[in-house]
C-alpha positions in Angstrom: -0.1 0.0 -0.1 1.3 3.4 -1.0 2.3 5.8 1.9 -0.4 8.3 0.7 -3.1 5.6 1.4 -1.6 4.8 4.8 -1.8 8.5 5.8 -5.4 8.5 4.7 -6.2 5.7 7.0 -4.3 7.0 10.0 -5.3 10.6 9.6 -8.7 10.2 11.5 -7.0 8.4 14.3 -4.1 10.6 14.7 -6.6 13.9 14.8 -8.9 12.0 17.3 -5.6 11.3 19.6 -4.5 14.8 19.2 -7.8 16.3 20.2 -8.4 14.0 23.1 -7.7 15.7 26.5 -4.7 14.5 28.4 -5.3 12.3 31.4 -2.9 13.5 34.1 -2.5 11.3 37.1 -4.1 12.3 40.3 -2.0 14.7 42.5 -2.0 16.0 45.9 -2.3 19.8 46.5 -2.1 21.8 49.9 -0.4 23.9 51.9 2.0 23.8 55.2 2.2 26.7 57.3 4.1 27.8 60.6 4.2 30.7 63.1 6.1 31.9 66.1 5.9 34.6 68.6 8.9 35.3 71.0 8.7 37.9 73.7 11.8 38.6 76.1 12.7 41.2 78.7 9.9 42.0 81.2 8.1 39.2 79.9 9.2 36.0 78.5 6.8 34.0 76.3 7.1 31.6 73.4 4.3 30.4 71.2 4.6 28.1 68.2 1.9 26.8 65.9 1.9 24.8 62.7 -0.7 23.7 60.3 -0.8 21.4 57.2 -3.6 20.3 54.7 -3.8 18.4 51.5 -6.5 17.2 49.1 -6.5 14.9 46.2 -9.5 13.9 43.7 -9.3 10.8 42.1 -12.0 8.1 40.5 -14.8 10.3 41.9 -13.3 10.3 45.4 -12.0 13.4 47.1 -9.6 12.7 50.0 -8.5 15.3 52.5 -6.3 15.4 55.5 -5.3 18.2 57.8 -3.3 18.5 61.0 -2.3 21.2 63.5 -0.1 21.6 66.4 0.6 24.4 69.0 3.0 25.0 72.1 3.5 27.8 74.2 5.4 28.6 77.4 5.3 31.9 79.4 7.1 33.1 82.5 5.0 35.0 85.1 5.9 38.8 85.9 7.4 37.7 89.1 10.8 36.1 88.3 10.6 33.7 91.3 7.6 31.9 89.8 8.7 29.0 87.2 7.4 29.0 83.7 4.2 27.7 82.7 2.8 25.7 79.8 0.0 27.9 78.1 -0.6 25.8 75.1 0.3 22.2 74.2 -2.0 20.4 71.6 -2.2 18.8 68.3 -5.1 17.6 65.8 -5.0 15.2 62.9 -8.1 14.3 60.5 -8.6 12.2 57.4 -11.9 12.6 55.3 -13.1 10.7 52.1 -15.9 12.2 50.0 -17.7 10.1 47.3 -20.0 12.3 44.9 -23.3 10.3 44.4 -25.3 13.1 42.5 -24.6 16.5 41.0 -24.8 18.4 44.3 -24.7 15.4 46.8 -21.7 13.5 48.4 -21.4 10.9 51.2 -18.4 11.0 53.3 -16.7 9.1 56.2 -14.0 10.7 58.5 -11.8 9.9 61.3 -9.3 11.9 63.4 -7.5 12.3 66.9 -6.7 15.2 69.0 -4.8 16.1 72.1 -4.9 19.3 74.3 -3.0 19.0 77.8 -3.9 22.5 78.7 -7.7 21.4 78.5 -7.1 18.2 80.3 -7.6 16.1 77.2 -5.3 13.2 77.0 -6.6 12.3 73.7 -9.8 12.2 71.7 -10.6 9.6 69.0 -13.6 10.0 66.7 -15.3 8.7 63.6 -18.0 10.1 61.4 -20.3 9.2 58.7 -22.8 11.3 56.8 -23.8 13.2 53.5 -23.0 16.7 52.2 -24.6 19.1 50.0 -22.6 21.1 47.5 -24.2 24.5 47.0 -21.5 26.2 45.0 -18.2 25.1 43.4 -16.8 27.5 40.8 -13.6 28.4 39.5 -13.0 31.6 37.9 -10.4 32.5 35.1 -8.5 35.2 37.0 -7.8 32.5 40.0 -10.8 33.2 42.2 -12.9 30.6 43.7 -16.5 30.2 45.2 -17.0 26.9 47.3 -19.9 26.3 49.6 -20.6 22.9 51.3 -22.8 22.0 54.2 -22.8 18.5 56.2 -25.1 16.5 58.2 -23.6 13.4 60.0 -23.4 11.4 63.1 -20.1 11.3 65.2 -18.7 8.9 67.8 -16.2 10.4 70.2 -14.2 9.0 72.8 -12.4 11.5 75.4 -9.6 10.2 77.4 -8.9 13.0 80.0 -6.2 13.7 82.5 -5.7 16.6 84.7 -2.2 17.7 83.6 -1.8 21.1 85.6 -3.5 20.7 88.6 -5.1 23.2 90.9 -6.9 23.4 94.4 -10.2 22.8 92.8 -9.1 20.0 90.4 -5.7 18.3 91.5 -3.6 16.7 89.0 -4.5 13.1 88.1 -6.8 10.8 86.2 -10.4 12.0 85.3 -13.6 10.0 84.0 -13.3 9.4 80.3 -16.2 10.5 78.1 -18.0 9.1 75.3 -20.4 10.7 73.0 -22.7 10.1 69.8 -23.5 13.4 68.3 -25.5 14.5 65.2 -23.1 17.2 63.7 -23.9 19.9 61.3 -21.0 21.4 59.5 -20.2 24.1 56.9 -17.2 24.7 54.7 -16.9 28.1 52.8 -14.1 29.3 50.6 -14.0 32.5 48.5 -11.1 33.6 46.4 -11.2 37.3 45.7 -8.4 36.8 43.1 -5.4 34.2 42.9 -3.8 36.2 45.7 -6.4 36.7 48.4 -8.6 33.9 49.7 -11.2 33.7 52.7 -11.9 30.6 54.4 -14.7 29.9 56.9 -15.2 26.7 58.6 -17.8 25.7 61.5 -19.4 22.8 63.1 -22.1 22.2 65.8 -22.3 18.8 67.7 -25.3 18.1 70.2 -24.7 15.0 72.2 -27.5 12.5 72.7 -25.9 10.2 75.3 -24.9 10.8 78.7 -26.4 14.0 79.3 -26.7 17.2 77.4 -23.4 18.5 75.8 -22.8 21.1 72.9 -19.7 21.6 71.1 -19.3 24.5 68.7 -16.1 25.1 66.6 -15.5 28.0 64.1 -12.4 29.0 62.0 -12.0 32.2 60.1 -8.9 32.8 57.9 -7.7 35.3 55.6 -4.7 34.5 53.6 -2.7 36.8 51.0 -0.2 35.6 48.5 3.2 37.0 49.1 5.6 35.6 46.3 4.6 32.6 44.1 3.9 29.8 46.5 4.4 31.6 49.8 1.4 33.4 51.6 0.5 35.2 54.8 -2.4 34.1 56.7 -4.5 35.6 59.6 -6.8 33.3 61.5 -9.4 33.3 64.4 -10.6 30.2 66.1 -13.3 29.6 68.6 -14.1 26.4 70.3 -16.9 26.0 72.8 -17.9 23.0 75.0 -20.8 23.2 77.3 -19.3 20.3 79.6 -15.5 20.9 79.6 -13.2 19.0 82.0 -13.3 19.8 85.7 -11.9 23.5 86.3 -11.7 24.4 82.7 -13.7 27.4 80.9 -16.1 26.5 78.1 -14.8 28.8 75.5 -11.2 29.1 73.9 -10.2 31.4 71.3 -7.1 31.7 69.3 -5.9 34.5 67.1 -2.9 33.4 64.8 -0.6 34.6 62.0 1.3 32.1 59.9 3.5 31.9 56.8 2.3 29.3 54.4 3.8 27.5 51.5 1.5 25.8 49.0 2.4 22.7 47.0 
């Protein structure tokens, strides 16, 4: 067969292959950040925090993980007093979402936490539920608009220990707490442009076992890109627990500043 005939036969297949979109392999994307505050002189305080999050989409699944850590020490104004730990905690969570309709996903997640200042030796939890995807838009200028709400049921086991005892609550073992809680959650992201992004996350849990207990958490974060993959972020967190460990207050807040690197 002449070469012109081969070209005529192969031309449609070659054109189709050229027009077919490439199928890149699934990749992880995310961000890693850290911040530190050091005061010396009349007051001596050191506070460090770090956070990381990553996400991957593959085969109709969305996998997401996140982790945080915080450590802080301070010395009272009187130099005769020893330094005190004012923050010592860490969290980690993995979540898998499966899209079952245009706006509906089902998900399962699991995680663990520790917070010595709040007398939490460790918390282990698992949850299953469904999410409704209200908005998921990408803009040409790099902006983003994302809104999802969740409804699920979470099982939580808290192992408690009084690390920093007081006269009212001496150091030692505390009763552990189990809870089964319906959970309502919200995740919102708005990218003003490729350089500035607002993130809002919130959740409410209502315990249905072992007495009434409400837990509310909120995270508001504003990040601005400095150069390429490096951004500066400000965040404000609120955590409310209607039944904390003995001697602990119900509401914790944290205002943080971090430098983040995206990948």
